[in-house]
MIRO-767340 format. One line per 8 residues: number of its first residue (from 1); their letters; for each residue x, y, z of C-alpha. Coordinates in Angstrom, 3 decimals. Example, Ala and Ser with C-alpha at 12.3 -4.5 7.8 and 13.67 -1.06 7.14 Angstrom:
1	AS	12.300 -4.500 7.800  13.670 -1.060 7.140
END
This chain:
1	MKKPGQRN	102.869 134.463 74.477  101.510 132.095 77.082  104.045 130.018 79.007  103.433 126.267 79.449  101.249 125.708 82.464  99.471 129.053 82.249  95.670 128.888 82.503  93.992 129.167 79.123
9	DTVQREVL	90.397 128.154 79.796  87.421 129.419 81.748  86.274 126.092 83.211  85.730 126.273 86.970  87.959 123.465 88.235  88.105 124.194 91.966  85.266 121.741 92.663  85.793 118.195 91.389
17	PIPDQPYP	84.153 116.437 89.684  83.285 119.469 87.591  79.492 119.743 87.935  77.522 119.082 84.774  75.528 122.122 83.678  71.899 121.731 82.558  70.932 123.019 79.130  69.491 126.503 79.755
25	GVRPFTAR	67.461 126.952 76.549  63.945 126.034 75.432  63.583 122.595 73.873  61.386 122.342 70.730  58.867 119.550 70.339  60.669 117.673 67.545  64.276 117.209 66.567  63.269 118.182 62.990
33	DPAASFPP	62.550 121.708 64.150  65.327 124.060 62.917  65.468 125.441 66.458  66.595 122.037 67.742  70.234 122.991 67.626  72.378 122.203 70.653  76.031 122.713 71.496  78.184 119.726 70.503
41	ITPLRPPS	79.197 117.232 73.166  82.697 118.200 74.289  84.765 115.626 76.212  86.429 116.958 79.325  90.003 118.025 78.771  92.558 120.004 80.801  93.846 123.349 79.511  95.092 122.940 75.950
49	DAPHVLVV	98.775 123.368 76.794  98.782 120.927 79.705  101.717 118.521 79.246  101.862 114.770 79.461  103.358 113.603 82.755  105.678 110.692 83.476  106.798 110.182 87.083  109.457 107.501 87.498
57	LLDDVGFG	110.260 106.487 91.075  113.010 103.959 91.672  113.372 102.149 94.986  116.156 102.122 97.613  118.642 104.043 95.441  121.087 106.087 97.470  122.229 109.563 96.479  125.705 108.276 95.575
65	ASSTFGGV	124.667 105.236 93.547  123.955 106.483 90.024  126.534 107.865 87.626  124.220 110.846 87.159  124.942 111.989 90.714  128.585 110.933 90.840  128.206 107.221 91.523  129.900 104.395 89.661
73	IHTPTAER	126.752 102.577 88.487  125.932 103.391 84.877  122.548 105.089 84.430  122.568 106.330 80.821  118.834 107.085 80.748  119.122 109.315 83.795  122.210 110.922 82.228  120.330 111.635 79.026
81	LAAGGLKY	117.343 113.197 80.776  119.588 115.281 83.022  121.560 116.554 80.026  118.310 117.725 78.441  116.787 119.009 81.664  117.595 119.717 85.293  119.366 117.867 88.086  118.172 118.558 91.646
89	NRFHTTGL	120.903 117.834 94.186  118.869 118.819 97.280  115.717 116.785 96.679  114.419 114.929 99.737  112.197 111.967 100.481  110.720 110.802 103.781  113.301 108.054 104.319  110.978 105.081 103.697
97	GAPTRAAL	109.066 103.712 100.725  105.353 103.808 101.541  105.518 107.179 103.329  107.391 108.697 100.378  104.866 107.320 97.892  101.907 108.570 99.893  103.521 112.000 100.158  104.412 112.139 96.462
105	LTGRNHHT	100.919 111.204 95.313  99.081 113.586 97.641  101.414 116.578 98.007  100.987 116.350 101.788  103.323 115.231 104.565  103.365 111.513 105.189  101.897 111.687 108.698  99.124 113.993 107.466
113	VGFGGISE	97.961 111.201 105.169  98.464 108.513 107.857  101.773 107.098 106.623  104.106 107.473 109.560  105.257 103.944 108.626  104.409 101.089 106.283  100.930 99.586 106.092  102.017 96.271 107.642
121	LATSSPGY	102.970 98.225 110.779  99.954 100.543 110.865  98.468 101.540 114.222  95.324 103.352 115.313  97.212 106.610 115.950  96.054 109.247 113.380  99.476 109.770 111.793  100.144 106.037 111.524
129	TCVRPNHC	96.897 104.430 110.326  98.028 104.077 106.691  94.491 105.080 105.732  94.682 108.060 103.396  92.008 110.580 104.449  89.421 111.481 101.820  90.225 115.137 102.409  93.676 114.522 100.869
137	APVAEVLK	92.846 113.496 97.311  95.791 112.121 95.295  97.097 114.129 92.368  96.094 111.294 90.035  92.462 111.815 91.027  92.776 115.566 90.431  94.336 115.030 87.002  91.782 112.399 86.000
145	LNGYSTAQ	88.861 114.611 87.004  90.396 117.354 84.868  90.560 115.174 81.746  93.851 113.271 81.944  94.309 109.577 81.119  95.995 107.985 84.139  97.874 104.739 84.758  100.138 103.309 87.441
153	FGRCHEVP	102.750 100.612 86.907  104.772 98.843 89.580  104.769 99.069 93.331  101.729 100.175 95.302  102.323 100.196 99.037  99.607 102.676 99.966  96.708 100.234 100.464  95.882 99.463 104.119
161	AWETGPMG	97.050 95.919 104.779  93.546 94.776 105.768  92.131 96.054 102.454  94.460 94.071 100.182  92.244 90.976 99.984  90.169 89.896 96.967  87.027 91.486 98.447  88.640 94.889 98.914
169	PFDRWPTG	87.345 97.447 99.570  89.182 98.923 96.600  88.778 102.633 97.357  92.465 103.047 98.154  93.828 100.735 95.482  95.282 102.605 92.492  92.043 102.267 90.531  90.186 103.845 93.445
177	SGFEYFFG	92.789 106.580 93.824  92.658 108.267 90.449  94.390 105.726 88.216  92.248 104.310 85.442  94.621 101.377 84.983  97.028 99.564 87.299  99.521 96.782 86.706  101.928 95.860 89.464
185	FLGSGTNQ	102.141 94.544 93.001  101.010 95.512 96.485  103.509 95.770 99.306  107.067 96.789 99.999  108.930 94.640 97.503  108.409 91.670 95.270  110.285 88.674 93.983  111.444 89.845 90.551
193	WYPALYEN	111.342 86.276 89.239  108.014 85.293 90.872  106.039 88.516 91.427  102.547 88.542 92.926  100.850 90.665 90.263  97.553 92.502 89.919  95.907 93.997 86.884  93.577 96.631 88.288
201	TTPVEPRR	92.193 94.592 91.226  92.482 91.094 89.760  95.474 88.830 90.464  97.247 87.743 87.294  100.227 85.514 86.662  103.468 86.258 84.810  103.364 85.355 81.150  106.569 83.303 81.389
209	TPEQGYHF	108.678 81.489 83.961  112.164 82.441 85.139  113.479 79.483 83.155  111.898 81.043 80.063  113.629 84.355 80.741  110.963 86.156 82.741  111.897 89.193 84.836  109.368 91.591 86.334
217	MEDLTERA	111.213 94.757 85.261  111.013 93.803 81.603  107.380 92.731 81.870  106.378 95.936 83.638  108.063 98.118 81.028  106.379 96.308 78.155  102.984 96.755 79.816  103.610 100.478 80.277
225	IDWVRQQR	104.732 100.918 76.678  101.661 99.044 75.417  99.373 101.254 77.508  100.932 104.493 76.254  100.770 103.347 72.642  97.103 102.478 73.038  96.369 105.791 74.737  98.074 107.762 71.970
233	ALVPDKPF	96.220 105.778 69.284  92.738 106.120 70.761  92.674 109.530 72.500  95.561 111.510 70.987  94.034 114.830 72.103  94.100 113.757 75.742  97.243 114.116 77.897  98.397 111.204 80.044
241	FVYFAPGA	99.791 110.799 83.540  101.915 107.681 83.924  103.330 106.775 87.341  106.081 104.201 86.805  107.398 102.789 90.109  108.990 99.432 89.325  110.220 98.338 92.752  113.834 98.181 91.552
249	THAPHHVP	116.248 98.327 93.352  114.427 97.176 96.492  115.512 93.780 97.775  115.544 91.105 96.579  118.302 92.185 94.210  117.326 90.016 91.276  118.860 90.617 87.859  119.897 88.536 84.843
257	KAWADRYR	123.439 87.308 85.453  124.904 89.063 82.400  124.018 92.476 83.851  125.699 91.735 87.174  128.752 90.362 85.359  129.329 93.783 83.787  130.688 94.820 87.185  132.968 91.822 87.803
265	GRFDAGWD	135.840 92.928 89.990  134.634 96.541 90.152  134.053 96.477 93.918  136.911 94.266 95.066  138.551 97.235 96.810  135.609 97.447 99.219  133.180 100.065 100.448  135.630 102.425 102.154
273	ALREEILA	137.594 103.042 98.956  134.360 103.271 97.006  133.067 106.115 99.192  136.190 108.158 98.562  135.948 107.536 94.820  132.290 108.543 94.692  132.797 111.790 96.592  135.600 112.782 94.210
281	RQQQRGVL	133.294 112.116 91.260  130.452 114.081 92.863  132.698 117.084 93.342  134.136 116.793 89.854  130.648 116.764 88.327  129.460 119.712 90.384  126.869 117.601 92.194  128.414 118.620 95.521
289	PADCALTP	130.671 121.571 96.389  134.454 121.146 96.376  134.659 121.618 100.153  132.077 118.913 100.920  133.498 116.531 103.543  133.144 112.758 103.678  131.321 111.787 106.856  132.913 108.989 108.911
297	RPEGIPAW	131.790 105.388 108.781  129.641 104.574 111.844  131.303 102.408 114.473  128.759 99.637 113.981  129.743 99.107 110.328  133.015 97.185 109.914  135.873 98.551 107.844  136.453 96.660 104.633
305	GAIPEPLR	139.869 95.643 105.935  138.169 93.905 108.880  136.137 91.613 106.608  137.605 88.084 106.555  139.374 87.345 103.272  137.152 84.366 102.293  134.041 86.517 102.723  135.166 89.481 100.624
313	PVLARQME	134.353 87.921 97.214  130.839 87.176 98.476  130.285 90.751 99.587  131.797 92.098 96.368  129.406 89.891 94.397  126.473 91.315 96.382  127.430 94.771 95.173  127.982 93.615 91.581
321	IYAGFLEY	124.445 92.256 91.558  123.018 95.455 92.993  124.889 97.558 90.435  123.644 95.370 87.602  120.114 95.647 88.956  120.203 99.451 88.966  121.670 99.654 85.470  119.099 97.108 84.265
329	ADFHVGRL	116.278 99.182 85.763  117.598 102.376 84.170  117.831 100.572 80.825  114.141 99.684 80.938  113.191 103.219 81.984  115.056 104.196 78.836  112.875 101.882 76.760  109.802 103.694 78.063
337	VEALEQLG	111.360 107.087 77.330  112.292 105.968 73.818  108.723 104.796 73.223  107.463 108.277 74.133  109.980 109.770 71.731  108.879 107.467 68.908  105.281 108.521 69.548  106.262 112.180 69.307
345	ALEDTLVY	105.212 112.774 72.933  108.529 113.243 74.745  108.962 116.899 73.779  105.827 117.789 75.696  106.144 115.307 78.565  107.071 116.581 82.010  109.307 113.767 83.285  110.201 113.397 86.942
353	YVLGDNGA	112.894 110.759 87.348  113.436 110.283 91.094  116.372 108.017 91.903  115.065 106.432 95.071  112.120 106.660 97.448  114.660 106.819 100.287  118.343 106.302 100.807  120.049 103.002 100.082
361	SAEGTLHG	118.814 100.196 102.307  120.884 99.072 105.272  118.396 96.288 106.040  120.686 93.511 104.785  122.738 92.852 107.959  126.469 93.501 108.338  127.410 90.638 105.994  124.422 90.666 103.670
369	TLNGGLLC	121.894 87.889 103.374  120.614 85.246 101.035  117.158 85.697 102.551  116.109 89.273 103.358  112.997 88.066 105.164  115.039 86.941 108.155  115.062 90.475 109.541  111.267 90.691 109.495
377	NGLFDVET	111.315 87.864 112.019  113.990 89.403 114.205  116.665 87.028 112.908  119.869 89.066 112.558  123.178 87.619 111.353  122.141 83.951 111.499  123.669 83.136 108.119  127.290 82.418 108.943
385	PDFLVRHV	130.152 83.581 106.698  130.727 79.954 105.744  127.069 79.627 104.727  127.313 82.735 102.528  130.540 81.524 100.911  128.987 78.160 100.077  125.917 79.752 98.513  127.434 82.741 96.697
393	DRLGTPES	126.329 81.436 93.284  122.690 81.627 94.355  122.824 85.409 94.842  120.552 87.252 92.419  118.956 84.056 91.114  115.467 82.600 91.739  117.085 80.621 94.554  117.675 83.741 96.639
401	FNHYAVGW	115.880 86.686 98.202  119.163 88.498 98.595  120.211 91.810 100.078  123.661 93.374 100.220  125.681 94.196 103.331  125.175 97.420 105.287  128.591 98.722 104.215  127.446 98.894 100.596
409	AHAMNTPF	124.363 100.893 101.577  126.614 103.320 103.419  128.705 103.692 100.252  125.643 104.195 98.069  124.619 107.086 100.343  127.989 108.858 99.951  128.893 111.324 101.367  126.157 111.303 103.994
417	QGAKQVAS	125.468 109.600 107.302  122.363 107.435 107.653  120.391 105.158 105.353  116.837 104.067 104.630  114.668 104.343 107.790  117.161 106.795 109.314  115.183 109.947 108.569  117.401 112.009 110.833
425	HLGGTRNG	120.329 112.224 108.415  120.668 112.929 104.715  121.746 109.383 103.854  118.170 108.337 104.523  116.370 111.243 102.887  118.532 112.815 100.137  117.806 111.416 96.674  118.792 112.561 93.233
433	AIIHWPRG	115.937 113.910 91.087  115.784 114.864 87.419  113.176 116.967 85.652  112.971 116.868 81.850  110.420 118.909 79.892  111.799 120.292 76.611  108.770 122.440 75.801  108.438 123.840 79.302
441	IRARGEVR	112.035 124.343 80.471  114.586 126.431 78.587  117.569 125.364 80.697  119.549 122.289 79.662  121.961 120.237 81.750  121.890 122.542 84.761  121.896 121.793 88.481  119.294 123.153 90.878
449	SQFTHVID	120.255 123.420 94.536  117.135 124.818 96.183  115.776 122.657 99.032  112.951 120.520 97.627  110.909 117.654 98.999  108.783 114.872 97.582  105.589 116.702 98.647  106.556 119.377 96.099
457	VAPTLLEA	105.957 117.048 93.138  102.139 117.137 93.108  101.780 120.940 93.257  104.420 121.212 90.520  102.410 118.936 88.250  99.257 120.974 88.789  100.984 124.280 88.106  102.596 122.893 84.956
465	AGLPQPAS	99.176 121.748 83.757  97.556 125.098 84.550  95.261 123.456 87.077  94.262 124.803 90.491  94.465 122.785 93.659  90.843 121.780 94.194  88.909 123.060 97.185  86.564 120.071 97.074
473	VNGVRQTP	86.877 116.562 95.621  83.944 114.170 95.527  82.041 116.386 97.906  84.790 116.539 100.532  86.553 119.781 101.408  90.280 119.285 100.867  93.262 119.863 103.098  95.539 122.124 101.029
481	MQGVSMRY	98.682 120.543 99.636  101.624 121.183 101.927  104.287 121.047 99.230  105.608 123.986 97.208  105.643 123.949 93.421  109.157 123.679 92.007  108.153 125.515 88.828  109.707 128.755 90.089
489	GFDDALAP	113.229 127.376 89.687  112.896 125.708 86.304  114.571 128.601 84.476  116.268 130.374 87.358  119.139 128.597 89.101  119.470 131.443 91.600  115.801 131.741 92.560  115.430 131.875 96.358
497	ERHETQYF	114.131 128.573 97.670  110.491 128.580 98.665  110.352 125.366 100.701  112.011 126.753 103.828  110.844 124.403 106.601  110.433 120.620 106.614  110.267 118.014 109.368  111.382 114.365 109.044
505	ELFGNRAL	110.401 111.418 111.279  110.455 107.625 111.124  110.627 105.112 114.003  111.762 107.896 116.358  114.518 109.142 114.034  113.731 112.818 113.501  115.004 116.029 112.001  113.944 119.579 111.260
513	YHQGWTAV	115.179 121.624 108.296  114.715 125.387 108.472  116.324 127.962 106.190  119.537 126.015 105.714  119.895 124.659 109.257  119.109 121.094 110.316  118.616 119.695 113.815  118.731 115.892 113.889
521	AKHRTPWE	118.283 113.078 116.408  119.153 109.518 115.403  117.191 107.110 117.576  117.720 103.713 115.975  119.312 102.067 112.943  118.089 99.120 110.861  121.330 97.173 111.306  121.117 97.245 115.110
529	PGVKVPLD	118.050 95.513 116.585  116.089 97.394 119.190  116.562 100.871 120.613  119.398 101.938 122.884  117.844 104.805 124.838  114.361 106.275 125.392  113.218 108.946 122.950  113.706 111.793 125.404
537	EDVWELYD	117.352 110.806 125.933  118.361 111.007 122.269  121.309 113.266 121.487  120.485 116.103 119.084  122.982 117.366 116.523  123.025 120.663 114.636  124.296 121.373 111.133  124.536 124.458 108.943
545	TRADASQA	124.021 122.881 105.523  124.714 126.173 103.760  128.382 125.691 104.645  128.402 121.961 105.420  126.691 120.095 102.585  127.183 116.598 104.038  126.314 117.194 107.716  129.907 116.509 108.753
553	RDLAAERP	130.414 119.223 111.399  128.107 119.104 114.415  127.584 122.624 115.797  125.334 121.667 118.721  127.899 122.658 121.341  128.724 125.931 119.582  125.151 127.046 118.870  122.861 125.734 121.629
561	DKLRELRQ	120.504 128.664 120.974  119.965 127.628 117.350  119.534 123.986 118.328  116.934 124.954 120.941  115.056 127.005 118.349  114.947 124.144 115.843  113.954 121.552 118.442  111.013 123.733 119.435
569	LFLIEAAR	110.088 124.169 115.786  110.188 120.394 115.321  107.612 119.983 118.098  105.385 122.629 116.491  105.589 120.875 113.113  105.122 117.449 114.698  101.936 118.570 116.442  100.656 120.268 113.273
577	YDVLPLDD	101.155 117.239 111.019  100.071 114.319 113.285  103.590 113.083 114.049  102.794 112.812 117.760  102.818 110.563 119.639  106.205 109.311 118.411  106.267 105.549 117.875  109.692 103.871 117.872
585	RSIERFSP	108.415 100.296 117.761  109.111 98.163 114.684  108.643 94.381 114.663  106.215 94.614 117.583  103.756 96.385 115.281  103.391 93.284 113.097  100.781 92.164 115.645  97.361 93.652 114.731
593	ELAGRPGL	96.217 93.292 118.326  99.145 95.262 119.717  98.946 97.882 116.979  95.183 98.380 117.156  94.475 97.890 113.461  91.589 95.790 112.155  91.867 92.219 110.972  89.838 90.770 108.136
601	VQGDSQRL	89.205 87.386 109.711  87.201 86.990 112.898  86.894 83.943 115.114  88.975 80.800 115.316  88.149 79.104 112.004  87.977 80.029 108.342  86.592 78.054 105.406  88.094 78.565 101.941
609	SGGMRRLG	86.711 77.293 98.658  88.715 75.269 96.205  90.481 77.418 93.616  90.848 80.517 95.811  94.248 81.977 95.048  96.669 84.793 95.783  95.316 85.345 99.291  97.562 87.697 101.255
617	GNSLLDLK	98.413 87.059 104.872  95.848 89.611 106.022  93.094 87.566 104.349  93.855 84.479 106.441  93.724 83.379 110.039  97.042 84.093 111.714  98.257 80.650 112.739  101.747 81.625 113.870
625	NKSHALLA	102.881 80.945 117.452  99.862 78.807 118.293  98.425 75.333 117.814  96.352 75.002 114.653  94.896 72.610 112.132  93.881 72.345 108.492  90.974 70.194 107.315  90.290 69.710 103.603
633	EVEVPEGG	87.855 67.689 101.535  89.510 66.328 98.422  88.582 64.103 95.512  91.407 61.727 94.627  91.412 60.478 91.024  92.141 56.940 89.890  95.870 56.510 89.606  96.672 58.482 92.755
641	AHGVIFTQ	96.881 62.014 94.101  99.512 64.576 93.224  99.819 68.314 93.774  99.187 71.037 96.302  96.121 71.057 98.555  96.979 74.292 100.378  100.071 76.459 100.538  101.031 79.721 102.207
649	GGAFGGWC	104.277 81.592 101.640  107.046 80.714 99.239  110.568 79.427 98.806  111.905 81.570 101.656  109.297 80.854 104.297  105.913 79.142 104.453  104.088 75.845 104.756  102.293 73.449 102.462
657	LYARGSRL	99.943 70.450 102.620  100.218 68.389 99.453  100.231 64.925 97.929  103.121 63.252 96.154  103.122 59.636 95.089  99.543 59.641 96.408  100.815 60.128 99.968  99.566 63.032 102.063
665	SYCYNYAG	102.544 65.217 102.992  103.350 68.363 104.928  106.297 70.726 104.626  107.307 73.655 106.818  109.854 75.893 105.140  111.926 77.685 107.769  113.217 80.828 106.015  114.730 78.784 103.196
673	LRRFHVEA	117.350 77.519 105.660  115.698 74.231 106.437  112.571 72.337 105.420  110.764 70.019 107.845  108.828 67.203 106.169  106.118 64.859 107.405  104.782 62.125 105.100  101.913 59.658 105.479
681	DRELPAGT	102.783 55.991 105.848  100.175 54.884 103.290  98.686 56.057 100.010  95.467 57.996 99.558  92.892 55.748 97.854  90.742 57.074 95.012  87.505 58.774 96.025  86.395 61.589 98.321
689	HQVRMEFK	88.275 62.001 101.585  88.791 64.428 104.402  92.465 65.052 105.111  93.712 66.845 108.196  96.960 68.321 109.474  97.259 69.117 113.181  100.082 71.246 114.559  100.592 71.132 118.321
697	YDGGGVGR	102.678 74.182 119.224  105.343 73.841 121.910  104.617 77.174 123.572  107.051 79.020 125.772  107.668 81.882 123.362  107.380 82.912 119.733  109.059 81.093 116.865  108.969 77.744 118.677
705	GGDVTLLV	108.437 74.358 117.068  105.699 71.783 117.328  104.464 68.267 116.591  102.624 67.506 113.342  99.980 64.820 112.883  98.465 63.827 109.514  95.042 62.174 109.356  92.861 60.783 106.562
713	DGKQVGRG	89.161 60.357 107.323  89.943 60.703 111.016  92.673 58.051 111.093  96.270 58.925 111.824  98.592 58.237 108.886  101.708 60.162 109.849  103.564 62.053 112.573  106.577 64.350 112.563
721	RVEATLAH	108.355 67.260 114.099  108.971 70.917 113.184  111.843 72.275 115.268  111.185 76.016 114.766  108.710 78.344 113.056  108.782 81.907 111.775  107.527 84.173 114.518  106.170 87.236 112.756
729	TFFLDDTA	105.693 86.914 109.025  106.337 84.975 105.882  107.437 87.140 102.995  105.324 90.242 102.662  104.603 89.563 98.981  103.989 85.815 99.146  100.412 84.583 99.167  98.257 81.507 99.811
737	DVGLALGS	96.490 79.249 97.320  93.930 76.463 97.547  94.392 73.496 95.221  97.491 74.910 93.503  100.712 76.814 94.224  101.562 80.079 92.509  104.798 81.994 92.841  107.942 80.480 94.272
745	PVVEGFHE	107.392 77.022 95.797  107.341 76.328 99.549  108.283 72.706 98.988  111.025 71.618 96.615  110.463 69.165 93.776  107.299 70.599 92.232  107.687 71.975 88.737  105.693 74.836 87.269
753	GDRRFNGR	103.236 72.515 85.527  102.517 69.990 88.272  101.750 72.095 91.336  97.987 72.051 90.792  96.184 69.233 92.618  95.316 66.631 90.004  91.981 65.819 91.618  89.684 68.365 93.230
761	VRWVRLEK	89.973 70.318 96.457  86.380 71.097 97.418  87.195 73.215 100.448  89.768 73.905 103.128  89.115 74.909 106.730  91.758 76.572 108.878  91.448 76.307 112.661  93.545 77.999 115.303
769	GRETFEHR	93.971 77.154 118.968  92.764 79.569 121.579  95.949 79.540 123.630  98.502 82.326 123.295  102.127 82.416 124.336  104.290 85.112 125.814  107.480 86.375 124.152  109.905 84.592 126.477
777	ISPLEQLR	112.310 82.997 123.978  113.445 84.992 120.975  113.188 83.520 117.459  116.919 84.193 117.037  117.760 81.960 120.011  115.430 79.288 118.651  116.987 79.380 115.188  120.510 79.105 116.527
785	AVLARQ	119.440 76.060 118.506  117.973 74.473 115.366  121.078 75.156 113.276  123.295 73.788 116.040  121.461 70.443 115.830  121.999 70.113 112.070
END
């Protein structure tokens, strides 16, 4: 009897698309001729026993977070799937979201496909371009060209930043990468209350407002369920591949209050006690061996006992919200699983449930933050404890873009060192994974401990479907997948591991795994700005993970020979997979000029038509850190002007030119901490007018302030002052709109229904000054000066 995944057809599938074959026979003159008999048209399908596929990838979930892997956050859907399938306790990711996603979808190492970092930090170096080569076709494309229905829901962070505009190109969007349908967002994370959504390649708006109960996780799940139901109704003989990557639990940690309240008081004892509790649970459940040691808390992370008493309830609430967010996400994954069961498809669906695209995120500063975008502008720890105490009730709501404190991330990565971005240690790269496939796996509720990596997912899917890795796709010879199928261990817990060697690298943090040994070099951490030493001065550590599951005992001094061997092997792997040259820069790479990546907009001016919307930052002139102006032609109706003329950004950073009470107005939103307003001293009369905002930048560094002048038909009507600006970026998911404001509002006071300009905005022209300014004064110093004057 054939096993699931065994080839059962004679179609030649090594070259994709499968070439159409001409009819070889003689054609009679008329269709009425009895000889006019032709083979029936047969739609393309994969081998008959190919399973459905559901890949679920959560975001920023540490190994020790979920109850399934010994954590204290309830994940009943993951528990259910693990009980009916397999739990992998040595599954690894790259340590960062976009690189992990690119690796998962292609079956190749992240530098091989250009994702040595995120697309917003892409450079011209081959391993860091964030341009997936056409010789590394995604598994979705392979499955589609073999007869699968394909759809992606949620986060897509694999599109080059300069290709995310409304004119594309769309070759590397999901619908150009093998997915026939896409609903979700582009970028690293999104506001769960105000997401910037796309359906295929068209921006769409949420169907409700936060006040009406909208949350992206619920919306996304309903869309996925609707798609699967339609697919099963219309092509029931065709298997599906659904990639469900919701973006939870990436910051902002947004969740309905009732879900966070389930954990009231649960974390009052702090992160140190929580780590000890989690390790005991992991050992009790057999997730980790009984002799696994708890690694020490890094010196840079404060002990819970050192946290001031008034601040502790704030930090505990941060963790309650995160826990509620993860349970809420798992609940909605469960809704999708239940829908498959109701359709009779779950029994023959190969489900990968990966609990995190990297370790838990330590990007929230030592005390957590109400506005996670501060770090993107180099603003560390500017929200004082008193500020956080006063605004604790805003956490998790539409009034926040919150992130928890670093200590909670460390606890969520129990028992390991490291966190997201820190690819050197297991806290950044070890994630729990579950595989559930009732028809294809005999084992139930077992643990698999072979070393596995995210690049192993794609080859596993192909083997399960009985499909070969293609030699050619769309006329391009393919680089073979670098992952190893995990199918060999489905029914054999003791099978020798086949993925014996794997490098890791991000921002200079690097490691090499080889046959149980790991050599690691931590170069930088996300909670400490900058780098401490040059790359060649990093201290390497050595661990024998066969006897030391948590990397707690450094053997570098005892086994210098083994460390030397692994360091040499790292260099071999790094050269083979385009890791070199190492690039330890971070915020500096936000500048396209410094990074060497293309920009969409050329020149010093840009004209936009009225009604253009959801324009990402890469589609616009970069006006930061320089003098600039906006000129718009507007038609003001009788009765006065009201609404937005142009806006960029959102409630946690951006700027807006608008009219209220028929007066031209300008607002600069400084990271949600302060809004600077300038208002005209007279009303706009009815008729057609040209309105202008001029911003004269102070210079002397990045993130400085400037003087604002408002003009109507060339005449000055208002002046004002902006004390500081955001140096590097507004939020990565916020966009710009002409004649209306979508998403969260830059300026307070506009309601959902009255943001659109009540007249007509014919066009807007952006102009930037030619001067540039050196980085002499840091944005952090500038912000502290602003706050001191309040």
